[in-house]
N, C-alpha and C positions, 0 to 999 in steps of 0.2 A: 747264654752264659758260657764262658770258657772255663773249663775245669782241666786241671793237669797237675801242676806243682811237682812235688818230689816223685810221685808215682809215674809221671811221664818223663821227667828229666833224668832220673837215675839210670834207666836203661839206655837213654840216648848218650849220656856222658860215658857210660861203659863202652858203648860201641865206638865213640869217637876216640877214647883212649886206646882201645884195641887197634884201631886204624893207625893212630900215631905210632904205636909200638911196632906194628908191622912195617910201617913206612921207614922207620929209623933203624929197624932191625936191632933194637936194644931195649932193655927194660927201662921204663920211665920211673918206676917207684912211686913214692908219695908225690902226687902231682899238685896238691893244693899250694905249697909254698911257692913254686915257680909261677903258678897262675896268678896268685895274689900279689906278687912282686912286680908284675908288669902292667903297663897301661895299654899295650897293643894286643891284638889277637881276639878282640871282642868288639861287637857292635853295641855301643852304649844305648840303652833304652832310657829315654828321658821324659817320656809322657806316660800317663796312666797311673793306676793305683790298684791295690789288691783289697781295698776296703778298709785297710788299717794304715798302710804306708803309701806314700806318694813316690813315684819314680823321679829321679833327679840325675844330674850329671855325675859321672863316676860311680863308685860302689854305693848302693843303697839297699835297705832291707826289703824293698819291693822287688827289684830286678837283679840284685846281686851285681855281678860284673857286666851283665848284659848277655847277649847271645854270642856263642863262640863262633869264630871264623876259623874253621879247620885248616885252611890253607895258610893263614897267617900264624897260627899256632905251630904248625909243622915247620914253617920257615924258622921260627924262633927256636924251636927245639933242635932243629938241625944245625943252627948257627951256634948252639951251645948256650943259649940264654936261659 
């Protein structure tokens, strides 16, 4: 059984945002609005479930936006998107 969820993801996202901040040499601020307004920067997870919700294309309550692609997110942030 795979176990993780928020307890695993929160520190991983904190580390990714720290690396993005260091790479751009500027504060990112509240990152959720720019993340949810884009369709790139994530690997969409379309199969599987969490026992309640089924993964699907795009955002879904099972996998959210998918798994982040740090390089693509950095490129988007650097480009000012």
